[in-house]
C-alpha positions in Angstrom: 14.7 -21.8 59.7 14.0 -25.4 59.1 15.6 -25.8 55.9 18.7 -23.8 57.1 19.0 -26.0 60.2 18.7 -29.2 57.9 21.6 -28.0 55.6 23.8 -27.5 58.8 22.9 -31.1 59.7 24.3 -32.5 56.6 26.9 -30.3 56.2 28.1 -31.1 59.9 27.2 -35.0 58.5 29.0 -34.9 55.0 32.2 -33.2 57.1 32.4 -35.6 59.4 32.2 -38.8 56.9 34.9 -37.3 55.2 36.9 -35.7 57.8 36.5 -38.2 60.8 38.1 -37.0 64.1 38.5 -40.3 67.0 37.2 -37.7 70.1 34.6 -36.9 68.3 33.3 -40.1 66.8 34.1 -41.2 70.7 31.9 -38.4 72.1 29.1 -39.3 69.5 29.2 -43.0 70.4 28.6 -42.3 73.9 25.7 -39.9 73.1 23.9 -42.4 70.9 24.0 -45.2 73.4 22.7 -43.1 76.5 19.8 -41.6 74.0 19.2 -45.1 73.8 19.4 -46.1 77.1 17.2 -43.0 77.9 14.5 -44.2 75.5 14.4 -47.8 76.2 13.9 -46.5 80.1 11.4 -44.1 79.0 9.8 -46.4 76.3 10.1 -49.6 77.7 10.7 -51.4 74.5 12.0 -54.4 76.1 10.1 -56.3 78.9 7.1 -55.3 80.1 4.7 -55.1 83.1 4.5 -52.7 85.7 5.8 -54.6 88.8 3.2 -53.4 91.1 1.0 -54.6 88.4 1.8 -58.2 89.1 1.9 -57.9 93.0 -1.4 -56.6 92.9 -3.0 -59.5 90.7 -1.2 -61.7 92.8 -2.3 -60.7 96.5 -5.2 -62.4 96.8 -3.4 -65.8 96.1 -1.3 -64.8 98.9 -2.8 -66.9 101.5 -1.6 -70.0 99.9 1.8 -68.8 99.8 4.5 -69.3 102.6 5.5 -66.1 104.2 9.2 -66.7 102.5 7.3 -67.1 99.2 5.7 -63.6 99.4 8.7 -62.1 100.5 10.6 -63.4 97.0 7.7 -62.4 95.2 8.0 -59.2 96.8 11.5 -58.9 96.2 11.5 -59.9 92.6 8.7 -57.1 91.8 10.7 -54.3 93.2 11.6 -53.1 89.8 11.1 -53.9 86.0 14.4 -55.0 85.8 14.3 -57.8 88.9 10.9 -59.0 87.2 12.6 -58.9 83.7 15.6 -61.1 85.0 13.3 -63.4 87.1 11.2 -63.9 84.0 13.9 -64.6 81.1 15.4 -67.2 83.8 12.9 -68.9 85.0 9.6 -68.5 82.5 10.4 -69.8 79.2 10.7 -73.6 80.4 9.1 -72.9 84.1 12.8 -73.8 85.7 13.3 -75.2 88.7 13.0 -72.1 91.4 14.0 -72.9 95.0 12.2 -70.1 96.4 9.1 -71.2 94.4 6.5 -74.1 94.7 6.2 -75.1 91.0 2.5 -74.2 90.7 3.4 -70.6 92.2 5.8 -70.3 89.7 3.5 -71.0 86.9 1.4 -68.1 88.6 3.6 -66.2 88.6 4.9 -66.4 84.9 0.9 -66.7 83.8 0.6 -63.0 85.2 3.6 -61.9 83.9 2.7 -63.0 80.8 -1.0 -61.5 80.8 -0.1 -58.0 81.6 3.3 -58.0 79.1 3.1 -55.2 76.6 6.5 -56.3 74.5 9.1 -58.9 74.8 
């Protein structure tokens, strides 16, 4: 059974290689890109840490933060995308952030670094 399936796949690949079809190639490329996006979102091979973990770790420190800073940290930890964008924008060189004081920015960046899986 597996050999037959493999033969069919190889035959289809050889046929498509020597007799390309523009519509089929476009469809194939779309499917491949959708599949890669799905795997990236499931496997999280890009950036990262669970946003809830960052919020949980920083919770005890919130007594020093202002209400505006707490709201900002909560907003950036709503999703992995927001947290990743924040990290890549501010953390590599600790760029100035108008929403957080420098010491708190460093604290948030250090927390993300501590719990980050891959980058």
